[in-house]
Residue frames relative to the residue before (quaternion, step in Angstrom):
aa qw qx qy qz dx dy dz
M 1.0000 0.0000 0.0000 0.0000 0.00 0.00 0.00
A 0.6556 0.5120 -0.3435 0.4360 3.60 0.84 -0.91
I 0.6422 0.5224 -0.3331 0.4513 3.62 0.81 -0.93
L 0.6817 0.4915 -0.3021 0.4499 3.53 0.89 -0.97
L 0.6373 0.4774 -0.3608 0.4856 3.70 1.06 -0.52
I 0.6249 0.5253 -0.3558 0.4549 3.65 0.95 -0.67
I 0.6225 0.5056 -0.3364 0.4936 3.60 0.96 -0.81
V 0.6856 0.4719 -0.3211 0.4518 3.63 0.73 -0.84
F 0.6711 0.4142 -0.3496 0.5058 3.64 0.88 -0.47
A 0.5857 0.5309 -0.4366 0.4296 3.66 0.88 -0.29
V 0.6277 0.5423 -0.3107 0.4640 3.61 1.03 -0.81
L 0.6439 0.5160 -0.2819 0.4896 3.42 1.13 -1.06
G 0.6726 0.4746 -0.3237 0.4666 3.63 0.95 -0.70
L 0.5816 0.5297 -0.3888 0.4796 3.62 1.03 -0.41
E 0.6711 0.5024 -0.2968 0.4573 3.60 0.91 -0.75
V 0.6640 0.4486 -0.2769 0.5303 3.54 1.10 -0.80
G 0.5849 0.5509 -0.3928 0.4473 3.62 0.94 -0.36
S 0.6041 0.5561 -0.3309 0.4651 3.60 1.09 -0.85
F 0.6894 0.4783 -0.2584 0.4787 3.53 0.97 -1.02
L 0.6177 0.5296 -0.3631 0.4541 3.69 1.20 -0.56
N 0.6174 0.5307 -0.3418 0.4693 3.55 1.16 -0.68
V 0.5594 0.5492 -0.4064 0.4693 3.68 1.07 -0.36
C 0.6991 0.4849 -0.2618 0.4556 3.48 0.75 -1.07
I 0.6320 0.5110 -0.3248 0.4837 3.57 0.88 -0.80
D 0.7133 0.4342 -0.3144 0.4514 3.61 0.81 -0.84
R 0.8033 0.3788 -0.1899 0.4186 3.59 0.74 -0.97
L 0.6109 0.5866 -0.3710 0.3809 3.60 0.90 -0.69
P 0.6471 0.4634 -0.3473 0.4959 3.88 0.83 -0.59
Q 0.7027 0.4040 -0.2895 0.5091 3.69 1.14 -0.25
N 0.4703 -0.7013 0.4333 0.3151 3.55 1.10 0.12
K 0.4378 0.7075 -0.4418 0.3356 3.50 1.13 0.73
S 0.5665 -0.6058 0.4115 0.3777 3.55 -1.09 0.37
I 0.4039 -0.7219 0.5061 0.2440 3.63 -0.95 0.76
V 0.6703 0.4742 -0.2873 0.4931 3.61 1.31 -0.06
I 0.7794 0.1574 -0.0550 0.6040 3.61 0.95 -0.89
P 0.5539 -0.2555 -0.7890 0.0734 1.58 -1.82 1.86
P 0.6464 -0.4846 0.3584 0.4678 3.56 -1.25 0.21
S 0.6917 -0.4711 0.3091 0.4518 3.62 -1.30 0.16
H 0.0621 0.7818 -0.6152 0.0804 3.52 -0.96 0.81
C 0.6124 -0.5566 0.4319 0.3586 3.54 -1.41 0.35
E 0.3846 -0.7348 0.4723 0.2985 3.72 -0.52 0.93
A 0.6653 0.5022 -0.3642 0.4153 3.61 1.00 -0.55
C 0.8302 0.2028 -0.1191 0.5054 3.74 0.68 -0.89
Q 0.3757 -0.7663 0.4223 0.3055 3.55 1.44 0.06
H 0.3506 0.7213 -0.5155 0.3019 3.72 1.04 0.51
R 0.4578 -0.6791 0.5123 0.2585 3.56 -0.80 0.97
L 0.3797 -0.7567 0.4991 0.1848 3.53 -0.81 1.00
A 0.4340 -0.6872 0.5312 0.2393 3.52 -0.98 0.93
A 0.6960 -0.4673 0.3645 0.4054 3.59 -1.29 0.15
K 0.6856 0.4847 -0.3204 0.4385 3.46 1.13 -0.75
D 0.6152 0.5044 -0.3717 0.4785 3.55 1.24 -0.30
L 0.7301 0.4565 -0.2648 0.4342 3.72 0.95 -0.33
I 0.3287 0.6999 -0.5432 0.3272 3.76 1.25 0.56
P 0.4046 -0.7328 0.4647 0.2887 3.71 -0.33 1.16
V 0.8290 0.1655 -0.2009 0.4950 3.64 -1.12 0.89
F 0.7705 0.4264 -0.2289 0.4150 3.54 0.52 -1.31
S 0.6393 0.4936 -0.3618 0.4657 3.61 1.00 -0.54
Y 0.5623 0.5954 -0.3405 0.4619 3.58 1.14 -0.71
L 0.7354 0.4609 -0.2296 0.4405 3.53 0.75 -1.17
R 0.6622 0.5382 -0.2737 0.4438 3.46 1.27 -0.93
L 0.6836 0.4503 -0.2313 0.5258 3.47 1.24 -0.82
R 0.3278 -0.7425 0.5049 0.2937 3.63 1.26 -0.16
G 0.7053 -0.4916 0.3096 0.4062 3.59 0.77 0.92
R 0.6391 0.5222 -0.3275 0.4599 3.61 1.10 0.58
C 0.5147 -0.6362 0.4700 0.3308 3.51 -1.01 0.65
R 0.4659 -0.6955 0.4540 0.3051 3.65 -0.80 1.00
Y 0.7160 0.4896 -0.2572 0.4260 3.58 1.06 -0.71
C 0.8243 0.1431 -0.0586 0.5447 3.68 0.92 -0.92
Q 0.4597 -0.7295 0.4103 0.2969 3.57 1.28 0.00
A 0.4262 0.7068 -0.4817 0.2945 3.50 1.25 0.37
A 0.5907 -0.6033 0.3966 0.3602 3.53 -1.14 0.61
I 0.3304 -0.7271 0.5717 0.1878 3.45 -1.06 0.98
L 0.5814 -0.5929 0.4240 0.3613 3.61 -0.88 0.68
R 0.4169 -0.6884 0.5187 0.2886 3.71 -0.78 0.89
R 0.5699 0.5996 -0.4207 0.3724 3.57 1.06 -0.63
L 0.5511 0.6129 -0.3871 0.4132 3.67 0.99 -0.66
F 0.6731 0.4723 -0.2742 0.4986 3.67 0.86 -1.05
W 0.7178 0.4773 -0.3096 0.4013 3.54 0.61 -1.00
V 0.6480 0.5456 -0.3093 0.4322 3.58 1.08 -0.92
E 0.6333 0.5304 -0.3065 0.4730 3.59 1.04 -0.89
L 0.6779 0.4992 -0.2999 0.4487 3.55 0.87 -1.16
A 0.6811 0.5210 -0.2976 0.4196 3.57 0.85 -1.15
T 0.6401 0.5284 -0.2989 0.4709 3.63 1.05 -0.86
G 0.6673 0.4982 -0.3166 0.4542 3.44 0.89 -0.85
L 0.6647 0.5145 -0.3135 0.4418 3.60 1.05 -0.93
I 0.6728 0.5434 -0.2801 0.4167 3.49 1.12 -0.89
F 0.6032 0.5321 -0.3221 0.4992 3.49 1.18 -0.88
A 0.6381 0.5154 -0.3496 0.4527 3.68 0.84 -0.83
L 0.6765 0.5049 -0.2992 0.4448 3.68 0.89 -0.98
L 0.6605 0.4857 -0.3126 0.4797 3.59 1.06 -0.92
C 0.6265 0.5107 -0.3423 0.4790 3.73 1.00 -0.59
W 0.6635 0.4847 -0.3114 0.4775 3.57 0.91 -0.75
H 0.7139 0.4861 -0.2473 0.4392 3.51 1.01 -0.77
Y 0.7915 0.2617 -0.1231 0.5383 3.59 0.91 -0.88
G 0.3753 -0.6776 0.5717 0.2704 3.69 1.03 -0.46
L 0.6471 -0.5246 0.3656 0.4152 3.53 -1.43 0.10
S 0.2532 0.7793 -0.4800 0.3134 3.60 -0.07 1.37
V 0.6934 -0.4457 0.3586 0.4381 3.56 -1.31 0.22
E 0.6537 0.5785 -0.2784 0.4006 3.50 0.99 -1.11
L 0.6188 0.5261 -0.3361 0.4768 3.41 1.19 -0.78
G 0.6419 0.5159 -0.3296 0.4617 3.69 0.86 -0.70
V 0.6719 0.4913 -0.2928 0.4706 3.59 0.89 -0.93
M 0.6807 0.4917 -0.2892 0.4596 3.55 0.88 -0.91
A 0.6114 0.5481 -0.3207 0.4720 3.61 1.16 -0.87
F 0.6040 0.5059 -0.3655 0.4956 3.71 0.92 -0.89
Y 0.7562 0.4517 -0.2714 0.3880 3.60 0.49 -0.97
A 0.5454 0.6095 -0.3386 0.4652 3.43 1.31 -0.54
C 0.6421 0.5347 -0.2671 0.4801 3.50 0.97 -1.23
L 0.7166 0.4808 -0.2762 0.4231 3.48 0.64 -1.28
F 0.7323 0.3911 -0.3005 0.4695 3.74 0.75 -0.82
I 0.5344 0.5581 -0.4496 0.4481 3.75 1.12 -0.09
I 0.6455 0.5047 -0.3206 0.4751 3.51 0.93 -0.91
I 0.6816 0.4920 -0.3218 0.4356 3.56 0.68 -0.97
F 0.6140 0.5951 -0.3029 0.4208 3.52 1.03 -1.07
V 0.7400 0.4174 -0.2431 0.4680 3.58 0.49 -1.29
I 0.6998 0.4782 -0.3297 0.4159 3.72 0.65 -1.07
D 0.6625 0.4670 -0.3223 0.4890 3.65 0.97 -0.62
L 0.6198 0.5528 -0.3257 0.4518 3.58 1.03 -0.65
E 0.7557 0.4326 -0.1983 0.4500 3.50 1.08 -0.96
H 0.7872 0.2802 -0.0709 0.5448 3.41 1.04 -1.20
G 0.4018 -0.7124 0.5035 0.2784 3.67 1.00 -0.39
L 0.5706 0.5927 -0.3251 0.4664 3.45 1.44 0.67
I 0.0784 -0.7332 0.6679 0.1010 3.54 -1.19 0.64
L 0.2839 -0.8400 0.4451 0.1249 3.63 -0.18 1.29
N 0.5543 -0.6228 0.4654 0.2971 3.46 -0.96 0.93
K 0.6578 0.5456 -0.2971 0.4258 3.41 1.16 -1.23
V 0.6605 0.4371 -0.3253 0.5166 3.75 1.13 -0.33
V 0.7135 0.5226 -0.2718 0.3794 3.61 0.75 -0.99
Y 0.6800 0.5505 -0.2401 0.4207 3.47 0.88 -1.13
P 0.6848 0.4475 -0.2698 0.5079 3.65 0.83 -0.95
S 0.6676 0.5138 -0.3105 0.4404 3.50 1.05 -0.77
M 0.5494 0.5742 -0.4045 0.4526 3.61 1.15 -0.50
V 0.6697 0.5410 -0.2897 0.4183 3.53 0.90 -1.07
V 0.6590 0.4956 -0.2635 0.5006 3.52 1.18 -0.92
A 0.6626 0.5107 -0.3226 0.4429 3.56 0.85 -0.76
L 0.6485 0.4940 -0.3268 0.4782 3.56 1.14 -0.60
L 0.6282 0.5470 -0.3120 0.4570 3.54 1.21 -0.53
L 0.6390 0.5349 -0.2755 0.4792 3.44 1.20 -0.91
A 0.6053 0.5653 -0.3675 0.4231 3.58 1.21 -0.75
L 0.5462 0.6097 -0.3531 0.4531 3.67 1.28 -0.35
I 0.6057 0.5487 -0.3497 0.4580 3.63 1.15 -0.39
P 0.4114 -0.6152 0.5315 0.4122 3.80 -0.74 0.46
Q 0.2391 -0.8138 0.5215 0.0932 3.42 -0.80 1.11
S 0.1469 -0.8386 0.5245 -0.0069 3.49 0.25 1.45
W 0.5857 0.5797 -0.3688 0.4300 3.60 1.17 -0.42
L 0.6891 0.3522 -0.3034 0.5559 3.63 1.24 -0.10
T 0.4800 -0.6820 0.5035 0.2257 3.53 -0.91 1.09
Q 0.2552 -0.8041 0.5072 0.1760 3.70 -0.26 1.11
E 0.6072 0.6470 -0.3339 0.3181 3.53 1.03 -0.82
I 0.7213 0.3716 -0.2444 0.5310 3.58 1.04 -0.64
W 0.3568 0.7197 -0.5361 0.2594 3.78 0.97 0.48
L 0.5619 -0.6470 0.3781 0.3503 3.57 -0.84 1.07
T 0.8035 0.1723 -0.0939 0.5621 3.64 0.88 -0.61
P 0.4672 -0.6576 0.4988 0.3170 3.58 -0.98 0.65
V 0.6076 0.5761 -0.3919 0.3812 3.69 1.16 -0.55
I 0.7561 0.3939 -0.1868 0.4882 3.59 0.94 -1.09
K 0.0831 0.8014 -0.5845 0.0956 3.61 -0.14 1.17
P 0.6799 -0.4992 0.3276 0.4256 3.63 -1.18 0.68
G 0.4972 0.6075 -0.4941 0.3735 3.54 -0.87 1.16
I 0.7938 -0.3189 0.1935 0.4803 3.50 -1.29 -0.17
A 0.6465 0.4917 -0.3509 0.4661 3.69 0.91 -0.68
S 0.6653 0.4932 -0.3062 0.4695 3.59 0.82 -0.75
A 0.6551 0.4967 -0.2920 0.4888 3.57 1.03 -0.87
A 0.6377 0.4978 -0.3319 0.4851 3.70 0.90 -0.85
L 0.7137 0.4572 -0.3060 0.4335 3.63 0.75 -0.94
G 0.5919 0.5608 -0.3295 0.4760 3.61 1.17 -0.88
G 0.6589 0.5144 -0.2925 0.4644 3.64 0.86 -1.01
G 0.7014 0.4663 -0.2789 0.4614 3.58 0.78 -0.98
I 0.6684 0.5036 -0.3129 0.4491 3.54 1.01 -0.61
G 0.6428 0.5314 -0.2923 0.4680 3.43 1.00 -0.75
F 0.6115 0.5339 -0.3102 0.4948 3.48 1.12 -1.02
A 0.7406 0.4585 -0.2638 0.4144 3.67 0.58 -1.17
I 0.6213 0.5751 -0.3119 0.4313 3.54 0.95 -0.72
F 0.7198 0.4172 -0.1963 0.5189 3.46 0.92 -1.18
L 0.6253 0.5115 -0.4017 0.4313 3.68 0.96 -0.51
L 0.5944 0.5564 -0.3523 0.4615 3.54 1.07 -0.74
I 0.6833 0.4917 -0.2963 0.4512 3.49 0.83 -1.09
A 0.6663 0.5184 -0.3219 0.4286 3.67 0.97 -0.85
I 0.6745 0.4839 -0.2949 0.4732 3.53 1.16 -0.71
A 0.6854 0.4839 -0.2891 0.4609 3.50 1.08 -0.77
S 0.6986 0.5094 -0.2534 0.4338 3.55 1.13 -0.38
R 0.2747 -0.8151 0.4662 0.2071 3.41 1.59 -0.25
G 0.8223 -0.1570 0.1068 0.5365 3.66 0.62 0.88
G 0.5978 0.5857 -0.3966 0.3771 3.60 0.99 -0.46
M 0.7687 0.2263 -0.2289 0.5528 3.54 1.05 -0.32
G 0.4282 -0.7325 0.4678 0.2474 3.66 -0.61 0.96
W 0.5190 -0.6239 0.4608 0.3592 3.64 -1.21 0.47
G 0.4672 0.6479 -0.4322 0.4184 3.62 1.17 -0.14
D 0.6880 0.4968 -0.3001 0.4356 3.48 1.00 -1.04
V 0.6018 0.5763 -0.3431 0.4335 3.49 1.19 -0.84
K 0.6705 0.4773 -0.2765 0.4962 3.63 0.98 -0.83
L 0.6380 0.4913 -0.3356 0.4889 3.61 0.90 -0.73
A 0.6121 0.5248 -0.3729 0.4592 3.71 0.91 -0.58
A 0.6767 0.5067 -0.2952 0.4452 3.48 0.86 -0.84
L 0.6202 0.5390 -0.2916 0.4896 3.49 1.18 -0.83
I 0.6893 0.4473 -0.2784 0.4973 3.69 0.93 -0.86
G 0.6455 0.4945 -0.3715 0.4481 3.51 1.01 -0.47
L 0.5335 0.5915 -0.3588 0.4866 3.59 1.26 -0.59
A 0.7443 0.4372 -0.2461 0.4408 3.63 0.73 -1.27
T 0.7823 0.4007 -0.1910 0.4369 3.55 0.95 -0.80
G 0.3133 -0.7836 0.4695 0.2596 3.49 1.20 -0.71
F 0.5406 -0.5835 0.4975 0.3460 3.54 -1.34 -0.04
P 0.5914 -0.1901 -0.7831 0.0282 1.63 -1.92 1.71
L 0.4745 0.7164 -0.4625 0.2185 3.72 1.01 -0.31
V 0.5175 0.6247 -0.4422 0.3827 3.61 1.13 -0.26
L 0.6355 0.5215 -0.3170 0.4729 3.62 1.09 -0.77
L 0.6337 0.4893 -0.3610 0.4782 3.60 0.95 -0.57
V 0.6199 0.5374 -0.3563 0.4472 3.70 0.99 -0.64
I 0.6369 0.5195 -0.2902 0.4901 3.59 1.01 -0.97
I 0.7108 0.4368 -0.3035 0.4603 3.57 0.75 -0.86
M 0.7100 0.4449 -0.3110 0.4485 3.55 0.81 -0.81
G 0.5961 0.5591 -0.3595 0.4504 3.66 1.13 -0.56
A 0.6904 0.4706 -0.2918 0.4655 3.53 1.05 -0.83
I 0.5908 0.5323 -0.3670 0.4826 3.59 1.12 -0.54
L 0.6991 0.4813 -0.2869 0.4442 3.59 0.75 -0.99
G 0.6409 0.5076 -0.3240 0.4760 3.59 1.07 -0.83
G 0.6269 0.5421 -0.3363 0.4473 3.60 0.98 -0.80
I 0.6764 0.5069 -0.2842 0.4525 3.46 0.77 -1.08
V 0.6647 0.4725 -0.3151 0.4854 3.67 0.77 -0.89
A 0.6709 0.5245 -0.3337 0.4044 3.65 0.82 -0.89
V 0.6662 0.4955 -0.2892 0.4764 3.50 0.99 -1.05
A 0.6404 0.5135 -0.3531 0.4490 3.60 0.99 -0.84
L 0.6958 0.4563 -0.3262 0.4486 3.75 0.89 -0.83
V 0.6197 0.5004 -0.3965 0.4565 3.61 1.09 -0.46
I 0.5992 0.5562 -0.3597 0.4496 3.66 1.01 -0.76
A 0.7399 0.4352 -0.2395 0.4537 3.39 0.95 -0.99
K 0.4004 -0.7716 0.3831 0.3123 3.43 1.32 -0.11
K 0.3129 0.7586 -0.4547 0.3462 3.53 1.38 0.83
R 0.7874 0.1131 -0.0473 0.6041 3.49 1.17 -0.40
K 0.5301 -0.6042 0.5247 0.2805 3.50 -1.33 0.68
R 0.6420 -0.5703 0.3642 0.3605 3.52 -1.17 0.53
R 0.7564 0.3522 -0.1944 0.5158 3.57 0.90 -0.80
E 0.5096 0.6177 -0.4588 0.3849 3.66 1.18 0.11
T 0.4412 -0.7171 0.4919 0.2218 3.48 -0.96 1.12
I 0.1067 -0.7513 0.6267 0.1775 3.51 -1.26 0.18
P 0.5797 -0.5887 0.3921 0.4046 3.68 -1.02 0.53
F 0.3652 -0.7407 0.5421 0.1555 3.46 -1.15 1.04
G 0.5055 0.7150 -0.3725 0.3075 3.46 1.26 -0.65
P 0.6968 0.4874 -0.3203 0.4175 3.54 0.84 -0.97
F 0.6688 0.4939 -0.3124 0.4596 3.54 1.00 -0.74
L 0.6313 0.4815 -0.3584 0.4911 3.57 1.05 -0.50
A 0.6257 0.5052 -0.3713 0.4641 3.72 0.97 -0.74
L 0.6418 0.5300 -0.3275 0.4472 3.64 0.88 -0.96
A 0.6708 0.4873 -0.3077 0.4668 3.56 0.77 -1.10
A 0.7075 0.5137 -0.3123 0.3714 3.59 0.82 -0.79
M 0.6108 0.5613 -0.2907 0.4768 3.38 1.36 -0.56
V 0.6372 0.5207 -0.2864 0.4907 3.39 1.15 -0.90
T 0.6647 0.5426 -0.2664 0.4390 3.44 0.96 -0.82
L 0.6731 0.5128 -0.2950 0.4438 3.46 1.03 -0.75
L 0.6545 0.5229 -0.2438 0.4888 3.37 1.40 -0.85
W 0.8307 0.0217 0.0372 0.5551 3.66 0.76 -0.99
G 0.2818 0.7942 -0.5039 0.1898 3.61 0.98 0.51
S 0.6254 0.5362 -0.2958 0.4837 3.47 1.09 -0.85
N 0.6408 0.5123 -0.3129 0.4786 3.67 1.01 -0.86
I 0.6445 0.5161 -0.3478 0.4441 3.58 0.96 -0.97
L 0.6569 0.5350 -0.3030 0.4364 3.64 0.86 -1.00
E 0.6315 0.5356 -0.2991 0.4741 3.46 1.05 -0.91
W 0.6342 0.4769 -0.3130 0.5219 3.66 0.87 -0.88
Y 0.6923 0.4692 -0.3404 0.4298 3.73 0.60 -0.81
R 0.6120 0.5247 -0.3688 0.4628 3.58 1.14 -0.78
G 0.6426 0.5632 -0.3257 0.4047 3.49 1.01 -0.82
L 0.6274 0.5062 -0.3325 0.4895 3.60 1.17 -0.72
M 0.6860 0.4922 -0.3249 0.4262 3.58 0.88 -0.62
């Protein structure tokens, strides 16, 4: 039964991934995510149901439009596949529970932020601001997916206080960086850090910032060494924050517990 449930959620994740691709394509262009129906961007032909089967349609069509043979973005395939795998992982990890729904929401949110910032260098207010409201509402739910015993202070427990403190710290740290860097850090990153702080709370927001900085630094150095980017060319920081936030939501308490053991 558990395996069947995981498979069901994996298939659901593939379908959700297809919708996330619509959001990723249309939100930066200020287009409706509902109208018009899915169509080929090259020939504008409306896609049939057989063209919209996540992952499998891409493979069957060999990455080409059925009607005009234009290349289909590979990103569509990878977002659908990644979302399906993430949903399966979350179902295996949490089972059928409130935690599964919460984490699925955050997974979808951070996938959208990750890809849009990677492709366009944008962190959209229309994504961040509503998500802040949702994060605050979710903070009202008893957060059993976060291990409370390892919290750095017995005063700040997961909940509204933790979320508010996390959001404030994330916002303040990145605001100072944005001011000091004089354009090196975008204001979208400041708002994203506040959102992540609301989602993870304190002290996990600090772990996200540290992990995001490490990931960003490693990738930046690797790109310079591979001569893919110039030394002074900036790279989007949002994807690293989004990835670090998801890892922290899943395993942040375990990481802090491991770190405390080292100390």
